N, C-alpha and C positions, 0 to 999 in steps of 0.2 A: 592576445587573443589570436586564434588562428581562424583559417578560412575552412569552412566545413563543405562538404561535398555530398548531395543527397542523391542517391540511386533509388530506383524502382525496380523490382524482382519480376523477371519474366513470367516466372511460375506461379506468382501470388502478387497481382497488380497493387493489393493494399499494402504490402510489405516494403517498407523503406528501409536502405541501409546507409548508416551516416559513415564518414571516414574523413581523414584529413588528406587522403590521396587522391587525386583528381583521376587516376585511372581504376580506382576501386578495386586494387588487386588483392587486397586482403579479405574482402567479402567472401562469405561462404559460397562455394561453387555449386552446391548442391541446390540453391535457390535462384541461381542465375539462369542465363546470363543477366547481367545487371545494366541499366541504362541511367545514364546521369540526366537527372531532370532539373537540378538546382544547385547553385553555388550560393553560399552564405558568407559574405566578407565580413572581417572582424568589425567593421563600424556598422553593419546593416541590422536593422530590426531583427529580432528572433521571432518567427511567426509560426513555428512548428508546434504540434499537439503534445509534444514531450519537452520537458526542461532542457536547458542547454547543458547544465550542470551534469543532469543525468548522462547525457549524450556525450560528454567529455570523459566522463569517468569510465564509461563503457569502452570508449576509443584508446583510453590510456591503458585499459586492463587487457583487452582484446585485439586491438588496431581495428576495430568498427564497432558499431552499434547497431542493433536491428529494432525496428519499431514496427508492431502490426501483427498479423496473424502469421504464424510460422507452421504450417501445415504439414506435420510429420504425424504418420499413423502412431497411436498408443502414447503420445507424448504432448506435453503442452508446456507453455512456457513456466519455468520453476520460481520465477522471480515476478514481483510486481512494485513498481515505482511508488514511493510514498505519497506523491501528490495524486496518484490514482486510488489510493486507499481512503484519503481524506474526503469526506462527503459521501462515503458510501453508505447504504443501509444497512441496519442491522435488524434480523428478523427474530421473532420467537418460535417455538416449535410448531405453532400453526401457520406459519409463514406470514405473519402479521408483523409490518414494520413497527418497530419499538422504538427505534433511535437511530443516530447518524454518527459515524466516526468522525471526531473532530481533529485528532491528531495522534500520532504514535509516539510513545516513549521509549527511547532507544538508549542501551547501556553503553557508554562512551568507550570503554574498552573493547568490549567484544564486538559491538555493533549489533548485537541481538536486539529485536522488539521485545520489551519485557511486559509492557502495558499498553492500553490503548483507551483513550480519553473519547466517551462516548455520550453525546448528548442524548438524554432520554426525555420524553414528554409527552403529554396529551394521551397517554394510555393508562386505563385503569385507575382513573382521577388523579394521576400524579402530575405536578406541574413540570414545566422544561427545567431540567437540571444535568449537571454533569457528573459522571461517574466513571471513575478510572478502575478498569478491571484487567485481569491477566490476559494477555494477547492469546495465549492457550485454550481460552474459554470461547473463542469464536472459530468457526470453521466455514470457509469459502464455499459457496453454492453458485456453481456455473449458470443453473437455470434461472436463478432469480438476480444474479449479477450482485450479490451481496454476501452479507455474513451471518450464520445462525448461531443461536446462543441458547443454552436450557437455563439461562437466567431467568429466575421467577419475579414476580413482582414484590413479593415478599422479601427477597434476596437484596431488590435494588433499594427497597425501603430501609432496610437494616444496615446496609452497607457503609462502613466507615469511609469518611471522605479521605481522599489521598493527599490534597494539598491543606495545609494550615491557613491561618488568616492571611489576606493578601498576596495568595496563590504561593506562599513559602513552600519551598522543597520539603518534604517530610524528614524527618528525623529516623534513625535506627528503630526506635521503638514504634513509631507509626507504621513503618515498611513492614515490620513482624507483624504487627497487628493485622494489616491487610493481608499478608501472605496466610496468616492464621485463619482469617475470615474466609477468605476464597478457597483455600484448602479445603476448609470443612462444609462450605457451601458445595463445591463439586461433587461431595461425597453424599450429600443429603439427597434424598428423591424430591422432585420438584412437584 
């Protein structure tokens, strides 16, 4: 493990920059100047709002990791960490919360999110249950700070289960059945 150095951006006080370099020389100059606010040693408890693994991956990729608002006109942070997606609300067309994201299902080779496990429950007479839907059926809504879907109650009720008994990963037939179901569901008006 390494020592992490946490910096605060002068232009955006809630923006933090993480690096392995105590001088912070690789941090983006456009958000600086940067002020060192904390040093986290290898044996110290990690108390940051972002996962240590996420920070480490960012530093390995870019030499630094930014956490917090990045105020650039006309742009926004193009990625989101999985631990920030888990627990996020899912809303229907009428902006009523109908579920909560439990986890993301990621394709190992490409790293793409293919499906999302959503806990639905308590709406329109349905009990709490999990439903795995294609990631592409969700759209992030900045104002609600959650995800929208056009999935209807009927589609939820009729959807095939993703997992088999004992949470076994589905075979190719089940995966195709799911693909076909959600592909046709997306084409039907709600």
